[in-house]
C-alpha positions in Angstrom: 0.0 -0.2 0.1 2.9 2.2 1.0 4.7 1.8 -2.4 1.3 2.7 -4.2 0.3 5.6 -2.4 3.6 6.9 -2.3 4.1 8.0 -5.9 0.8 9.5 -6.1 1.7 11.8 -3.1 4.9 12.7 -4.3 3.7 13.3 -7.9 0.7 15.5 -6.8 3.4 17.6 -5.2 5.2 17.9 -8.3 2.5 19.1 -10.2 0.8 21.0 -7.6 3.5 23.3 -6.4 4.5 24.8 -9.8 0.9 25.6 -10.5 0.1 27.3 -7.1 3.4 29.3 -7.6 2.1 30.3 -11.1 -1.3 30.8 -9.6 0.2 33.0 -6.6 2.3 35.2 -9.3 -0.7 36.0 -11.3 -3.6 36.4 -8.5 -1.6 37.1 -5.5 -0.7 34.8 -2.4 -4.0 35.6 -0.1 -6.4 34.7 -2.9 -4.4 31.5 -3.5 -4.2 30.4 0.1 -8.1 31.4 0.3 -8.8 28.8 -2.3 -6.4 26.2 -0.8 -8.3 26.7 2.7 -11.6 26.4 1.0 -10.8 22.9 -0.8 -9.4 21.9 2.5 -12.8 22.9 4.2 -14.8 21.3 1.3 -13.0 18.2 1.6 -13.7 18.0 5.7 -17.2 18.7 4.8 -17.8 15.8 2.5 -16.2 13.5 4.8 -18.2 14.8 7.8 -21.7 14.8 5.9 -21.3 11.5 4.2 -22.1 8.2 5.2 -18.4 7.3 6.2 -18.8 9.0 9.7 -21.6 6.2 10.4 -19.6 3.1 8.6 -19.2 0.1 11.1 -16.7 -2.4 10.7 -18.0 -6.1 10.5 -17.1 -8.0 14.0 -15.4 -10.4 12.2 -12.6 -7.5 11.4 -13.0 -5.9 14.6 -12.2 -9.0 17.0 -9.8 -11.5 15.4 -10.6 -14.2 17.9 -14.2 -14.2 16.1 -14.4 -16.9 13.2 
C-alpha cells in the first residue's frame, strides 16, 4: 500500500507546487491561500456529511478471535 500511494503523493506535489506558484504570481498569495483553505474545508465537509462517519466494521474484522 505504501509503495502504491507514495508516488501519487509525491507526484501530486511535483505537479501542484509549480501550478500554485504560477497562480500566486498571477493572482497574489492571499487569494490562492484562500482557495486552498476552501478546498480543505470542502474536503472535510464531504467526509463529515457523508455516510463514512456512520460506517461500522464487521465483527469479524474488529475482533480477530471471532471466526
